[in-house]
C-alpha positions in Angstrom: -14.4 -7.7 -6.6 -12.8 -6.6 -9.7 -11.6 -9.5 -12.2 -11.2 -11.9 -9.1 -9.4 -9.4 -6.9 -11.1 -8.1 -3.8 -10.4 -4.4 -3.3 -9.0 -4.1 0.3 -10.4 -1.4 2.6 -7.0 0.4 3.1 -6.5 0.3 -0.8 -9.8 1.9 -1.1 -9.1 4.5 1.4 -5.7 5.3 -0.2 -7.4 5.5 -3.6 -10.0 7.9 -2.3 -7.3 10.1 -0.8 -5.5 10.2 -4.1 -8.7 11.0 -6.0 -9.4 13.8 -3.5 -5.9 15.0 -3.9 -6.6 15.3 -7.7 -9.6 17.5 -6.9 -7.8 19.8 -4.4 -6.5 23.1 -6.0 -3.2 23.7 -3.9 -0.3 21.5 -3.2 -0.5 21.6 0.6 -4.1 20.4 0.6 -3.1 17.7 -1.8 -0.3 16.6 0.4 -2.5 16.5 3.4 -5.3 14.5 1.5 -2.7 11.8 0.3 -0.8 11.5 3.6 -4.1 11.4 5.7 -5.5 8.7 3.5 -2.3 6.7 3.8 -2.2 6.7 7.5 -6.0 6.1 7.7 -5.6 3.2 5.5 -2.6 1.7 7.3 -4.4 0.0 10.1 -7.2 -1.2 7.7 -4.8 -3.1 5.5 -1.0 -2.7 4.9 -0.2 -1.3 1.5 0.8 -3.5 -1.4 2.2 -0.5 -3.4 5.1 0.8 -1.4 7.7 3.0 -3.0 10.4 3.2 -0.3 10.2 1.4 3.2 12.9 1.3 5.9 12.4 -1.9 8.2 14.2 -1.7 11.5 16.1 -4.8 12.8 14.0 -7.2 14.8 15.9 -6.3 18.0 14.9 -2.7 17.7 12.5 -1.1 20.1 8.9 -1.9 19.5 7.8 1.6 18.8 10.8 2.0 16.2 9.5 -1.2 14.5 6.0 0.2 14.2 6.7 3.8 13.4 9.6 3.9 11.0 7.8 1.7 8.2 4.8 3.8 8.4 6.7 7.1 8.3 9.2 6.2 5.6 6.6 4.5 3.4 4.1 7.2 4.0 6.5 10.1 3.1 7.7 8.3 -0.2 4.0 7.4 -1.1 2.9 11.0 -0.4 5.7 12.3 -2.8 4.9 10.0 -5.7 1.1 10.4 -5.4 1.6 14.3 -5.4 3.6 13.9 -8.6 0.9 11.7 -10.2 -1.9 13.9 -8.9 -0.3 17.0 -10.2 0.4 15.3 -13.7 -3.3 14.2 -13.8 -4.5 17.7 -13.0 -2.6 19.0 -15.9 -3.9 16.3 -18.5 -6.7 17.1 -21.0 -9.1 15.0 -19.1 -11.6 16.8 -16.7 -10.4 16.7 -13.2 -13.2 14.7 -11.8 -12.8 12.0 -14.4 -9.1 11.9 -13.9 -9.5 11.8 -10.2 -11.9 8.7 -10.4 -9.6 7.1 -12.9 -6.3 7.6 -10.9 -8.1 6.7 -7.4 -9.5 3.7 -8.9 -6.2 2.6 -10.4 -4.4 3.2 -7.1 -7.1 1.1 -5.2 -6.9 -1.8 -7.7 -3.1 -1.8 -8.0 -2.6 -1.5 -4.3 -4.9 -4.4 -3.6 -3.2 -6.5 -6.6 0.3 -5.9 -5.2 -0.8 -6.8 -1.7 -2.3 -10.2 -2.9 0.9 -10.8 -4.8 3.0 -10.1 -1.7 0.9 -12.4 0.4 1.1 -15.3 -2.1 5.0 -14.7 -2.2 5.3 -14.7 1.5 3.1 -17.8 1.9 5.3 -19.6 -0.7 8.5 -18.6 1.1 7.1 -19.5 4.5 6.1 -23.0 3.1 9.3 -23.6 1.5 11.3 -22.7 4.8 9.0 -24.8 7.0 9.3 -28.0 4.9 12.9 -28.3 3.6 12.6 -32.1 3.5 9.9 -32.0 0.9 7.1 -33.0 3.4 5.1 -29.6 2.4 3.2 -29.9 5.9 3.7 -26.2 6.7 4.1 -27.0 10.3 7.1 -26.9 12.5 8.8 -30.2 13.3 9.5 -30.5 17.0 11.0 -33.7 18.3 10.4 -34.9 21.8 
């Protein structure tokens, strides 16, 4: 926990991938590190820090609902993190220090944004479930 925020496993994996990308000398290797860590972290916990995501309609095929969000968010995440890793590599900081700082920032930021997203989703769900002000959070069925 950092400041009351729990670092999610997927966020830690994505942060480690970004840190590894900062230490990798060539662009293709950096891209593989970032993309592989994003894909590996996805089943552990969904990312809170997403740059661009396409979500198919609910009546789309199940494979499309599973693959399209992962592919679009993974591609945009990789592009943005490659720019960030390249910028950090060109900074005055030593590469290992910069890698740890950027990787830690990504892990903490991703976890914070995932927590915020869950809180907003819970509020929206509660508000939709109790429009009459009961606040029960349950679904009202009548017999």
